[in-house]
C-alpha positions as CSV (number, residue, x, y, z in Angstrom):
1,M,-0.1,-0.4,-0.1
2,A,1.2,3.3,-0.8
3,S,2.2,6.2,2.0
4,A,-0.2,8.8,2.3
5,Q,2.8,11.2,1.1
6,Q,3.0,9.2,-2.2
7,L,-0.6,8.9,-2.9
8,A,-0.7,12.2,-2.7
9,R,1.2,13.0,-5.7
10,A,-0.2,10.2,-7.2
11,P,-2.9,11.0,-10.2
12,R,-6.3,12.5,-9.7
13,V,-8.6,10.6,-11.8
14,I,-12.0,11.1,-12.0
15,H,-14.8,8.4,-13.3
16,L,-17.7,11.3,-15.0
17,A,-21.0,9.5,-15.6
18,P,-24.7,10.8,-16.2
19,V,-25.8,8.4,-13.5
20,D,-24.5,5.6,-10.7
21,I,-24.0,2.3,-12.4
22,P,-22.1,0.1,-10.2
23,A,-21.0,-2.6,-13.1
24,Q,-19.6,0.4,-14.9
25,A,-17.7,1.8,-12.0
26,D,-16.6,-2.1,-11.5
27,G,-15.8,-2.0,-15.3
28,T,-13.6,0.9,-14.8
29,R,-11.7,-0.4,-12.0
30,R,-11.0,-3.6,-13.7
31,L,-9.7,-1.8,-17.1
32,L,-7.7,-0.1,-14.9
33,S,-6.2,-2.9,-12.8
34,E,-5.5,-4.2,-16.2
35,L,-3.5,-1.5,-17.3
36,G,-1.4,-1.2,-13.9
37,Y,-3.4,1.6,-12.0
38,V,-4.7,0.7,-8.8
39,D,-6.9,3.3,-6.6
40,G,-5.2,4.0,-3.3
41,R,-1.6,2.4,-4.9
42,N,-0.7,4.6,-7.6
43,I,-3.9,6.7,-8.4
44,R,-6.7,8.3,-6.5
45,L,-9.9,7.1,-8.2
46,E,-12.9,8.9,-7.8
47,F,-16.5,8.2,-8.7
48,R,-18.6,11.1,-9.8
49,N,-22.1,11.4,-11.4
50,A,-25.2,13.4,-11.9
51,A,-27.4,11.5,-10.9
52,G,-29.5,11.0,-13.7
53,N,-29.7,14.6,-14.6
54,V,-27.8,15.0,-18.0
55,D,-27.9,18.8,-17.9
56,A,-26.2,18.7,-14.5
57,L,-23.3,17.5,-16.2
58,P,-21.6,20.8,-17.2
59,A,-22.0,22.4,-13.6
60,L,-20.4,18.7,-11.7
61,A,-17.2,19.0,-14.2
62,Q,-16.7,22.2,-13.5
63,E,-16.7,21.9,-10.2
64,L,-14.2,19.1,-10.3
65,V,-12.3,21.3,-12.3
66,Q,-12.0,24.3,-10.0
67,Q,-11.5,22.1,-7.1
68,G,-7.9,21.5,-8.8
69,S,-5.7,18.7,-8.9
70,V,-7.7,16.7,-11.3
71,D,-5.3,15.3,-13.7
72,V,-7.9,12.7,-15.9
73,I,-11.4,13.0,-16.7
74,I,-13.1,9.4,-17.6
75,A,-16.0,10.6,-19.1
76,I,-18.7,7.7,-19.4
77,S,-20.9,9.1,-21.6
78,T,-21.1,11.7,-25.0
79,P,-22.5,14.4,-22.6
80,A,-20.0,13.9,-19.9
81,A,-17.3,14.3,-22.1
82,L,-18.5,17.2,-23.4
83,A,-19.1,18.7,-20.1
84,A,-15.4,18.0,-19.3
85,Y,-14.4,19.1,-22.7
86,K,-16.1,22.3,-21.9
87,A,-15.0,22.6,-18.1
88,T,-11.4,22.5,-18.7
89,H,-8.7,23.0,-21.3
90,Y,-5.9,21.1,-19.4
91,S,-7.0,17.9,-17.7
92,G,-6.4,14.7,-19.4
93,A,-10.3,13.6,-20.7
94,V,-10.7,10.0,-22.0
95,S,-13.9,8.8,-23.1
96,R,-14.4,5.0,-22.4
97,S,-14.8,3.2,-25.5
98,V,-18.0,0.6,-25.3
99,R,-15.4,-1.9,-25.8
100,R,-13.4,-2.2,-22.6
101,R,-10.5,-3.7,-24.4
102,D,-10.4,-0.9,-27.0
103,I,-6.9,-0.2,-27.9
104,K,-7.1,3.6,-28.4
105,M,-8.7,4.0,-24.6
106,K,-5.8,2.4,-23.5
107,L,-3.5,4.1,-25.2
108,G,-4.8,7.2,-24.5
109,W,-4.9,6.6,-20.9
110,Q,-1.3,5.9,-20.6
111,R,-0.8,9.2,-22.8
112,A,-2.9,11.1,-20.4
113,V,-1.3,9.7,-17.3
114,A,2.4,10.3,-19.3
115,M,1.3,14.0,-20.2
116,P,-1.6,14.7,-17.8
117,K,-1.8,18.5,-19.2
118,E,-2.9,17.6,-22.3
119,M,-6.8,17.1,-23.3
120,M,-7.0,13.7,-24.6
121,G,-9.9,12.3,-27.2
């Protein structure tokens, strides 16, 4: 387990979705783990959703960005991706493909972590 100091420096990853779907969150954890990223060890993973109100996504994304220290936003839908894009021009936003093993997503995630201040699509 990472020390508190190491974890404080770990990338902050936000899973942004219109609604909470536990299977989706589990899939995100599993995919990240396959890529070597584990919450509490080498990333800080947070799950945020708009409780089914898609119109609330832009404000939620803006709030997250204003809090600071967001390194990557994993957007789980087109509205979430658009909200993340509009909220920031510096945080790495990676839109998760329907196919979890999509090579583009894997490469996009790795580039976002390597260069967290770039906008990824």
